[in-house]
C-alpha positions in Angstrom: -9.0 -2.2 18.8 -7.6 -1.4 15.3 -7.7 2.3 14.5 -7.9 3.5 18.0 -5.6 6.4 19.1 -3.8 4.2 21.6 -0.8 5.6 23.4 2.6 4.0 22.5 3.2 0.9 24.6 6.9 1.6 24.6 6.4 5.2 25.6 7.1 4.7 29.3 10.3 2.9 28.6 11.5 5.7 26.4 10.6 8.7 28.6 12.2 7.0 31.6 15.4 6.0 29.8 14.8 2.3 30.0 14.7 1.8 26.3 18.2 0.7 25.3 19.6 1.8 22.0 22.5 0.2 20.2 25.4 2.3 21.6 23.9 2.2 25.1 24.2 -1.5 25.6 26.6 -2.5 28.5 25.7 -6.2 29.0 28.9 -7.4 27.3 31.1 -5.5 29.8 33.5 -2.7 29.2 34.1 -2.2 25.4 36.9 -0.8 23.3 36.0 2.3 21.4 36.7 2.9 17.7 37.0 6.2 15.9 37.1 6.5 12.1 39.7 8.5 10.4 38.3 9.9 7.1 40.0 10.9 3.9 40.7 14.7 3.5 40.6 14.6 -0.3 37.7 13.8 -2.6 39.6 11.7 -5.2 43.0 10.1 -5.4 45.2 7.5 -3.7 46.9 7.0 -0.3 50.6 7.1 -1.0 51.7 6.7 2.7 49.9 6.1 5.9 51.9 6.2 9.2 50.0 4.9 12.2 53.1 4.6 14.5 52.3 7.6 16.7 48.7 6.6 17.0 49.6 3.0 18.0 52.0 4.3 20.7 49.3 6.7 22.1 47.8 5.9 25.6 45.2 3.3 25.6 45.4 2.4 21.9 44.9 -1.3 21.2 45.0 -1.3 17.4 45.0 0.9 14.3 43.4 -0.7 11.3 44.2 0.5 7.8 44.1 -1.0 4.3 47.5 -2.5 5.1 46.3 -4.7 7.9 42.5 -5.0 7.5 41.1 -8.6 7.2 40.0 -9.9 3.8 36.4 -9.0 3.1 33.8 -10.1 0.6 33.2 -8.0 -2.4 30.0 -6.2 -3.3 28.0 -8.8 -5.2 25.9 -7.1 -7.9 24.0 -10.3 -8.4 22.3 -9.7 -5.0 19.1 -7.9 -6.1 19.0 -5.2 -3.4 21.9 -3.1 -2.2 21.0 -3.4 1.5 21.8 -7.2 1.5 25.2 -6.9 -0.2 28.6 -6.9 1.3 29.9 -3.4 2.3 33.7 -3.8 2.6 35.8 -1.0 4.2 39.6 -0.2 4.2 40.2 -2.6 1.3 42.7 -0.5 -0.7 44.5 2.8 -1.1 42.0 4.4 -3.5 39.9 7.3 -2.2 36.5 7.5 -3.8 35.0 10.5 -2.0 35.8 12.9 0.8 35.5 11.4 4.3 35.8 7.8 3.2 37.4 5.8 6.0 41.2 5.4 5.7 41.8 4.1 9.3 40.1 2.9 12.4 41.7 3.7 15.8 40.6 1.4 18.7 41.4 2.3 22.3 40.2 1.7 25.8 38.2 4.9 26.0 36.5 7.1 23.4 38.7 10.1 24.3 41.9 8.1 23.8 40.7 6.8 20.5 39.7 10.3 19.3 43.0 11.8 20.4 45.0 9.0 18.7 43.0 9.4 15.5 44.5 12.8 15.1 48.0 11.2 15.1 47.4 9.0 12.0 49.5 10.6 9.3 48.2 10.1 5.7 49.8 11.4 2.5 47.8 11.4 -0.8 48.2 11.7 -4.5 45.3 13.9 -5.3 43.3 13.1 -8.4 41.0 15.2 -10.4 37.5 14.8 -9.0 34.1 15.5 -10.5 32.2 17.3 -7.7 29.5 19.4 -9.4 26.6 18.3 -11.5 26.8 21.4 -13.6 29.4 20.9 -16.2 29.2 17.1 -16.2 25.6 16.6 -17.4 26.9 15.7 -20.8 28.2 12.5 -19.2 24.7 11.4 -18.1 23.6 7.9 -18.9 20.4 5.9 -18.6 20.4 3.2 -15.9 18.9 -0.2 -16.6 16.2 0.5 -14.0 15.6 3.0 -11.2 15.0 2.5 -7.5 12.5 -0.3 -6.6 13.1 -1.9 -10.0 10.9 0.7 -11.8 11.3 1.4 -15.5 13.9 4.1 -16.3 11.8 5.7 -19.1 8.2 5.5 -20.1 6.3 6.9 -23.1 2.6 6.9 -24.0 1.2 8.4 -27.2 3.2 11.1 -29.0 4.5 13.6 -26.6 6.2 15.9 -29.1 3.1 16.2 -31.2 0.8 16.6 -28.2 3.0 19.3 -26.6 3.6 21.3 -29.8 -0.1 21.5 -30.5 -1.2 22.5 -27.0 -2.6 26.1 -26.7 -0.9 26.6 -23.3 2.5 25.3 -22.4 4.8 25.2 -19.4 8.4 24.2 -20.0 10.6 24.8 -16.9 13.6 23.4 -15.1 13.6 22.8 -11.3 16.6 21.9 -9.2 16.7 20.2 -5.9 19.8 20.0 -3.6 21.6 17.2 -1.8 19.6 16.3 1.4 20.3 13.9 4.2 18.1 11.9 6.5 19.6 13.2 9.8 18.0 10.9 12.4 18.4 12.1 16.0 20.3 8.9 16.8 23.6 8.9 14.9 24.6 5.7 13.2 26.2 3.5 15.8 27.2 -0.1 16.5 28.5 -2.3 19.3 30.0 -5.6 18.1 30.5 -8.4 20.6 32.5 -11.5 19.8 31.2 -14.8 21.2 33.5 -17.6 20.0 32.8 -17.9 16.3 29.6 -15.9 16.6 29.2 -12.1 16.6 26.5 -10.2 18.4 25.9 -6.9 16.7 23.9 -4.2 18.4 23.3 -1.9 15.5 20.9 0.9 14.7 19.3 -0.4 11.5 15.9 -0.5 9.8 16.1 -4.0 8.2 17.5 -6.7 10.5 17.7 -9.4 7.8 19.6 -7.0 5.5 22.0 -6.1 8.2 22.7 -9.7 9.0 23.2 -10.7 5.4 25.4 -7.7 4.6 27.7 -8.2 7.6 28.0 -12.0 7.0 28.8 -11.4 3.3 31.4 -8.8 4.2 33.0 -11.0 6.9 32.6 -14.0 4.6 30.9 -16.1 7.4 27.7 -18.0 7.8 24.8 -15.7 8.5 23.8 -17.9 11.3 26.9 -16.8 13.1 25.7 -13.1 13.0 23.1 -12.1 15.6 21.5 -8.7 15.2 20.0 -6.9 18.1 18.1 -3.6 17.6 15.0 -3.3 19.8 14.9 0.5 19.5 16.1 2.7 16.7 16.3 6.5 17.1 15.0 7.3 13.6 16.3 6.2 10.2 14.4 7.9 7.4 16.1 5.7 4.9 19.7 6.1 6.1 19.6 2.9 8.2 18.0 0.6 5.6 21.5 -0.7 4.9 24.5 -0.8 7.2 27.5 1.5 6.9 31.2 1.7 7.7 30.8 2.1 11.5 29.1 -1.4 11.6 31.6 -3.2 9.4 34.6 -1.6 11.2 33.2 -2.4 14.6 32.7 -6.0 13.5 36.2 -6.3 12.1 37.8 -4.8 15.2 35.8 -7.0 17.5 36.9 -10.1 15.7 40.5 -9.0 15.6 40.7 -7.9 19.3 38.4 -10.6 20.8 36.7 -7.8 22.7 33.5 -5.8 22.3 34.0 -2.7 20.2 31.8 0.4 19.9 31.9 2.7 16.9 29.6 5.7 16.4 29.7 8.3 13.7 30.0 11.9 14.6 27.3 14.2 13.2 29.9 15.5 10.8 30.8 12.0 9.6 27.1 11.2 9.0 27.2 13.7 6.1 29.9 11.8 4.3 29.4 8.1 5.2 25.7 7.2 5.0 24.6 8.4 1.6 22.6 11.4 0.5 19.5 12.3 -1.6 21.0 13.0 -5.0 20.8 16.6 -6.3 18.5 16.7 -9.3 17.9 18.9 -12.4 14.3 18.3 -13.5 12.6 19.5 -16.7 8.8 19.5 -16.5 6.7 20.2 -19.6 2.9 20.5 -19.5 0.7 21.1 -22.5 -3.0 21.9 -21.9 -6.1 23.3 -23.6 -7.7 26.5 -22.5 -10.0 24.5 -20.3 -7.0 23.2 -18.3 -7.1 19.6 -19.5 -3.6 18.2 -20.0 -2.9 16.9 -23.5 0.8 16.3 -22.9 3.0 15.7 -19.8 6.7 15.1 -19.6 9.1 14.8 -16.6 12.8 14.4 -17.3 15.3 14.0 -14.5 19.1 14.2 -14.3 20.7 13.4 -11.0 24.1 12.5 -9.5 25.3 9.0 -8.8 28.5 7.6 -7.4 30.7 5.9 -10.1 31.1 2.7 -8.0 27.7 2.4 -6.4 24.9 3.3 -8.7 21.7 4.7 -7.2 18.9 6.1 -9.4 16.2 7.8 -7.4 12.8 7.2 -9.0 12.1 11.0 -9.2 9.8 10.9 -12.2 8.0 7.7 -11.4 5.1 9.2 -9.4 4.3 11.5 -12.3 3.2 8.4 -14.2 0.1 7.8 -12.1 -0.9 11.3 -10.9 -2.7 13.1 -13.8 -4.5 12.2 -17.0 -2.9 13.1 -20.3 -3.0 11.1 -23.5 0.6 12.0 -24.5 3.3 11.3 -21.8 7.0 11.0 -21.3 9.2 10.3 -18.3 12.9 9.7 -18.0 15.8 9.3 -15.6 19.5 10.0 -16.3 22.5 9.6 -14.0 25.7 11.7 -13.9 28.7 10.1 -12.1 30.3 12.3 -9.5 33.0 11.6 -6.9 30.7 12.1 -4.0 29.0 9.8 -1.4 26.6 7.5 -3.0 23.0 8.4 -3.5 20.7 6.9 -1.0 17.1 6.6 0.1 16.0 9.6 2.0 12.4 9.8 3.2 10.0 9.5 0.3 12.7 8.8 -2.3 11.6 10.0 -5.7 8.3 11.4 -4.7 9.6 14.2 -2.5 11.9 15.9 -5.0 9.8 14.9 -8.0 6.5 16.3 -6.6 8.3 19.5 -5.6 8.9 20.1 -9.3 5.7 18.7 -10.9 3.4 20.4 -8.4 5.2 23.7 -8.8 4.7 23.3 -12.6 1.0 22.6 -12.1 0.8 25.8 -10.1 2.5 27.6 -13.0 0.0 26.2 -15.4 -2.9 27.3 -13.3 -1.4 30.8 -13.2 -0.9 30.8 -17.0 -4.6 29.7 -17.4 -6.0 32.1 -14.8 -7.5 29.0 -13.2 -7.9 27.9 -9.6 -5.1 25.4 -8.8 -7.5 23.0 -7.0 -9.9 23.1 -10.0 -7.0 22.4 -12.4 -6.1 19.3 -10.6 -9.7 18.0 -10.4 -10.1 18.5 -14.2 -7.1 16.3 -14.8 -8.3 13.4 -12.5 -7.8 10.1 -14.4 -10.3 7.3 -14.4 -7.7 4.6 -14.8 -3.9 4.6 -14.3 -2.9 6.7 -17.4 0.3 4.7 -18.1 -0.6 1.2 -16.9 -4.2 1.3 -18.1 -5.4 -0.6 -15.0 -8.0 0.6 -12.4 -7.0 2.3 -9.2 -7.6 0.1 -6.2 -9.0 3.0 -4.1 -8.5 6.6 -5.2 -9.9 9.5 -3.3 -7.6 12.4 -4.4 -10.5 14.6 -5.4 -12.1 14.1 -2.0 -8.9 15.2 -0.4 -8.7 18.3 -2.6 -12.2 19.3 -2.0 -12.2 18.6 1.8 -8.9 20.4 2.1 -10.1 23.5 0.3 -13.2 23.6 2.4 -11.3 23.3 5.7 -8.5 25.7 4.8 -10.8 28.5 3.5 -9.3 28.3 0.1 -12.0 30.6 -1.3 -10.2 33.4 0.5 -7.0 32.8 -1.5 -5.8 36.0 -3.2 -5.9 35.2 -6.9 -3.5 37.9 -8.1 -0.1 37.3 -6.6 1.3 39.8 -4.1 -2.1 41.3 -3.5 -2.7 40.4 0.2 -0.9 42.1 3.0 -0.9 41.9 6.8 1.1 44.9 7.9 4.7 44.4 6.7 4.0 40.9 5.6 3.0 39.8 2.1 0.6 36.8 2.6 0.0 33.9 0.2 -1.8 30.6 -0.1 -0.5 27.6 -1.9 -1.6 24.0 -2.4 -0.5 20.7 -4.0 -1.7 17.2 -4.5 0.0 14.2 -3.0 0.4 10.6 -4.2 2.7 7.8 -3.1 2.9 4.1 -4.2 2.0 1.4 -1.7 4.6 -1.3 -1.4 4.6 -4.8 0.0 7.5 -7.2 0.8 8.0 -10.6 2.4 7.4 -10.5 6.1 6.8 -13.2 8.7 5.4 -12.8 12.2 5.0 -15.5 14.9 2.3 -15.3 17.5 2.5 -17.6 20.5 -0.2 -17.9 23.1 1.1 -19.0 26.5 -0.6 -21.1 29.2 -1.3 -17.9 31.2 -3.2 -16.3 28.4 -0.5 -14.0 27.2 0.1 -13.5 23.5 3.8 -13.0 22.4 4.3 -11.4 19.0 7.7 -12.0 17.5 9.4 -10.6 14.3 12.7 -9.1 13.4 10.7 -6.1 12.3 12.1 -2.8 13.7 10.5 0.1 15.4 12.2 3.3 14.2 10.1 5.5 16.4 6.9 5.1 14.3 4.9 3.0 16.7 5.4 -0.6 15.5 5.2 -2.0 19.1 1.8 -0.3 19.5 0.1 -1.2 16.3 1.2 -4.8 16.5 -0.2 -4.9 20.0 -3.5 -3.6 18.7 -3.7 -6.0 15.8 -2.9 -9.0 18.0 -5.3 -7.9 20.7 -8.0 -7.5 18.1 -7.2 -10.8 16.4 -7.3 -12.9 19.6 -9.8 -11.0 21.7 -7.3 -10.0 24.3 -6.9 -6.9 26.4 -3.8 -4.9 25.2 -2.1 -5.7 28.6 -2.0 -9.4 27.7 0.0 -8.8 24.5 3.8 -8.6 24.5 5.6 -7.6 21.2 9.2 -8.6 20.7 11.0 -7.0 17.8 14.5 -6.3 16.4 16.3 -9.6 16.8 17.6 -11.8 14.0 16.4 -14.9 15.8 12.8 -13.9 15.2 11.0 -14.5 11.9 12.4 -12.3 9.2 10.8 -9.2 7.6 11.5 -6.3 5.3 11.8 -4.1 8.3 10.8 -0.5 8.5 11.1 1.7 5.4 9.3 2.7 2.3 6.1 3.1 4.3 5.7 -0.7 4.0 6.7 -1.7 7.6 3.4 -1.1 9.4 1.2 -2.8 6.8 3.6 -5.7 6.1 4.0 -6.6 9.8 0.4 -5.9 10.7 -0.9 -8.1 7.9 1.4 -10.9 8.9 0.3 -10.5 12.5 -3.4 -10.6 11.4 -2.8 -13.8 9.5 -0.9 -15.4 12.4 -3.7 -14.6 14.7 -6.2 -16.1 12.2 -4.2 -19.3 12.0 -3.9 -19.4 15.8 -7.6 -19.0 16.2 -8.1 -22.0 13.9 -5.8 -24.1 16.0 -7.5 -23.1 19.2 -11.0 -23.9 17.9 -9.9 -27.2 16.5 -8.4 -28.1 19.8 -11.5 -27.0 21.8 -14.3 -28.1 19.6 -12.7 -31.6 19.2 -12.1 -32.1 22.9 -14.7 -33.7 25.1 -13.3 -31.9 28.1 -14.1 -28.5 26.6 -17.4 -26.7 27.0 -17.1 -26.0 23.3 -17.0 -29.6 22.3 -19.0 -30.4 19.2 -20.0 -26.8 18.4 -19.6 -25.1 15.0 -16.3 -23.1 15.0 -17.8 -20.8 12.4 -19.9 -19.2 15.1 -17.0 -18.5 17.4 -16.4 -15.0 18.9 -13.0 -14.2 20.5 -13.3 -11.6 23.3 -12.1 -10.7 26.8 -9.5 -13.5 26.8 -11.8 -16.3 25.8 -13.8 -17.8 23.0 -17.6 -18.0 22.9 -19.9 -20.1 20.7 -23.5 -19.5 21.4 -24.0 -19.6 25.1 -20.9 -21.5 25.9 -17.4 -20.1 26.4 -13.9 -21.1 27.5 -10.8 -19.1 28.4 -8.0 -19.3 25.9 -5.5 -20.0 28.7 -7.5 -23.1 29.6 -7.4 -24.4 26.0 -3.7 -23.8 25.8 -2.9 -25.3 29.2 -4.7 -28.5 28.3 -3.4 -29.0 24.7 0.0 -27.1 24.6 1.3 -26.3 28.0 4.5 -24.9 26.4 2.4 -22.6 24.3 0.5 -22.7 21.1 1.8 -20.7 18.1 1.2 -19.9 14.5 3.0 -17.8 11.8 1.6 -15.3 9.4 3.3 -14.0 6.2 3.1 -11.5 3.5 4.7 -12.0 0.1 6.5 -9.8 -2.3 4.1 -7.5 -4.2 5.3 -9.0 -7.5 3.8 -12.3 -6.5 0.5 -10.7 -5.4 -2.0 -10.5 -8.3 -3.6 -7.3 -6.9 -0.4 -5.4 -7.7 -0.6 -6.3 -11.4 -4.4 -5.8 -11.7 -4.6 -2.5 -9.8 -2.7 0.7 -9.3 -2.3 0.9 -5.6 -1.4 4.3 -4.0 -2.1 6.6 -1.1 -3.3 10.2 -1.7 -3.5 13.6 -0.1 -3.9 17.3 -0.6 -1.7 20.0 1.0 -2.5 23.6 1.8 -0.2 26.2 3.2 -0.2 29.9 4.2 3.0 31.9 4.3 4.0 35.4 5.2 7.0 37.1 3.4 8.5 40.2 4.9 8.2 42.9 2.2 11.6 44.4 3.1 13.8 41.5 4.1 12.2 38.6 2.2 12.1 36.6 5.5 9.6 33.7 4.9 7.4 32.5 7.7 5.1 29.6 7.5 1.8 30.5 9.1 -0.3 27.3 8.9 -0.4 24.0 7.0 -3.3 21.6 6.4 -3.0 18.1 5.0 -6.0 15.9 4.1 -5.1 12.2 3.3 -6.6 9.0 2.1 -4.6 6.0 3.3 -7.1 3.2 3.5 -7.8 1.9 7.0 -5.8 3.6 9.8 -4.1 1.3 12.3 -3.6 3.9 15.0 -5.1 7.3 14.7 -2.5 9.0 17.0 0.7 7.5 15.4 -0.7 8.0 11.9 -1.3 11.6 12.6 2.2 12.0 14.0 3.7 10.4 10.9 1.8 12.5 8.5 2.6 15.7 10.4 6.3 14.9 10.5 6.2 14.4 6.7 4.5 17.7 6.2 7.2 19.5 8.3 9.9 17.7 6.4 8.4 19.0 3.2 8.4 22.5 4.6 12.1 22.1 5.3 12.8 20.9 1.8 11.1 23.9 0.4 12.7 26.5 2.6 15.8 25.2 4.4 17.5 21.9 3.7 20.6 22.0 1.4 23.9 20.2 1.7 26.5 22.4 -0.1 29.5 20.8 -1.8 32.9 22.4 -1.8 33.9 22.2 -5.5 37.6 21.8 -4.7 37.4 18.7 -2.5 33.9 17.3 -2.7 33.3 17.8 1.0 30.0 19.0 2.3 30.9 22.3 3.9 27.8 22.7 6.1 28.1 19.4 7.9 26.4 20.1 11.2 23.0 21.2 12.5 24.3 24.8 12.9 24.6 25.1 9.1 22.5 22.3 7.6 19.1 23.7 8.5 16.1 21.6 9.4 12.8 22.8 10.7 12.7 23.5 14.5 9.7 24.3 16.7 10.0 28.0 16.1 9.7 27.4 12.3 6.5 25.4 12.4 3.2 26.9 13.4 -0.2 25.2 13.4 -0.2 22.0 11.4 -3.6 20.3 10.9 -3.8 16.7 9.8 -7.1 15.1 8.5 -7.4 11.5 7.5 -10.4 10.4 5.6 -12.1 7.1 6.5 -11.2 4.4 4.1 -10.5 0.7 3.4 -8.5 -0.6 0.5 -9.3 -4.3 0.1 -6.8 -4.7 -2.7 -3.9 -3.6 -0.5 -4.2 -6.3 2.1 -6.8 -8.0 4.3 -6.7 -5.1 6.8 -7.4 -2.6 4.1 -4.5 -0.4 5.4 -1.8 1.4 3.5 1.5 3.1 4.5 1.4 6.7 5.9 4.9 7.5 6.9 6.1 9.2 3.7 2.9 10.4 2.2 3.0 13.5 4.3 6.2 14.8 2.6 4.9 14.2 -0.9 3.8 17.5 -2.3 3.9 19.5 1.0 7.0 21.4 -0.1 5.4 22.4 -3.3 2.4 23.8 -1.4 4.8 26.0 0.6 6.6 27.1 -2.6 3.4 27.9 -4.3 2.3 30.0 -1.3 5.6 31.9 -1.6 4.8 32.7 -5.2 1.2 33.7 -4.4 2.5 36.0 -1.7 5.2 37.7 -3.8 4.8 36.9 -7.5 8.3 35.5 -7.4 8.7 32.0 -8.7 11.8 30.2 -7.3 12.6 27.0 -9.1 16.0 26.4 -7.5 15.3 24.8 -4.1 15.4 25.6 -1.2 13.7 29.0 -1.4 16.1 31.3 0.5 16.3 35.0 1.1 18.7 35.8 -1.6 16.5 34.2 -4.2 13.4 36.2 -3.2 14.9 39.5 -2.1 15.9 40.9 -5.6 12.2 40.9 -6.6 10.9 42.7 -3.6 12.0 46.4 -3.6 9.1 47.6 -5.8 6.7 46.0 -3.4 8.1 47.4 -0.2 5.7 49.0 2.2 5.8 52.8 2.8 
């Protein structure tokens, strides 16, 4: 069952509209509606706020500001992860960034609340804000650690000596812009008071974090907070933690005693849920004439919010990718008065590999060497910084298979040498690597007397197929048809997990389900083999085979429903768990990653510099695949996201106010169907026994790692123009094209 391309079990509910998302819940009855009023300055203080006109508007039930908001718990830095900390709102007059909530208007209808929100009159004392990275890089500092607790800096050997003595050198700066996750479902919440309890229907990725964060903010017992989120319309990192709409809905529901709905507008999403930090990356590569790296350095400076530090691990992946005896990586943060940095899909790897894999292409060009061959020549035998073996590394296999399938031998070696009518045509490629993470997750599997298995966890399905893969794992583990498995997710009353994010969700929850089924099989066998009423009495459990809803030992068998009905009419259950990777010896003894190779073909209009992606290929090694169909979809989505990062995505800051000026889908561009042609995904057979008992690893974010660099390298191959300031747009390519125009 595991690995099959099974259709999504929740698919029929979604396409028929029966899947209920957070904002769509009506079980609590007619709610009140809240609309957030955001600050119109980027730095300063509120000197006056007059809510009188808004309070007198039709249908308005309350206007909450810092003058009348309830006391809230402070952000506790001793809590290790940001997602579990309190997130207070409307706590004072200070404005820390543009769009920060300054009021919440609550009314009987959304239209009434929106209209009244326009009547809130706010006066400010405007402060001098720092809104642009350029000009403030001298204020950069080294954080204690970077995201995921990784080291801020690393050094191996003597980089300066190794680099200065290298015959061939690359020393370039690459810049990446602010980017946002932009899930289809905006961030939304319905908070329902029930006596001292609060039921919170919220679109989130980690239920346990949402519960802890809300409880800490409201200063209440977490047991009083009940999170409900069976379906999430995408997250991509932006819903790992909860945001202002959730806290304000909870505060208003408690204050009013009625259900309150609050949803962010698409424009508010740009200011209130965090962004991928802009980065300035210096990459230095020193190599011999044979292409072998002797020195490698990756130094990153990025923005952070002064009050909520976030250090994206942009240089971390470089530490394990290529062999080189002399190495250096570093991260520095520059405080700016902008929304906090946040996890956006493949945090660290996506912007970091965009720079490093572009630099590797530059090195290949300087050497006159094939880019695939250059990477193969720098394949390490052990992790070059940790000096431990890789658990399961097939990067070279991905490179070679990708080159064969793509027809890489037809790549035009001299840039700007292949044309198709008015189009300049180029090929590009890159390697891909991403760390595999593991966190504490629990799953309960209960077998009922009618032979149905119920799988329960607070794990979330953010559209990636969690309901389906857990159905497959449980069906496989208990020998049941898929129709006899029911998966229940997204409720805080279920066993807790690390949720969906970081490409850890599928393997964490599947491994816990696998272990729960193993424990349940043991209970079933102990009950049957020790029961004189069972046909299996006295037989050796070691020879048991679970299939077609029963268990067979030799020539005897019994239905699982009969065993349960006789020994546990209320149902027989067991739990399975995974632990934090720091407690798993495999993570200290091995370097555990996923790998891939990207290939892209682009056409560039020789007169207008219009760039068109013609085809993409990705070949990946991810251990054992849990579901071939959903894995392919995830990898393809990542590849498309990488193309967007290379060519389109950029949130632009107004240097006067710190506002994002292109805060809608008309101006913040993401790839659409017309932008993306044929995308081919190939997954190599694999099994990584160091990752977990299933041999599976995460796939969700690997697809984006390096795919943008493959597109960027293809643009260079087509035009001979190297753009290092992403995204690659018309105005950055056009000046170099006139001499290459067609007759």
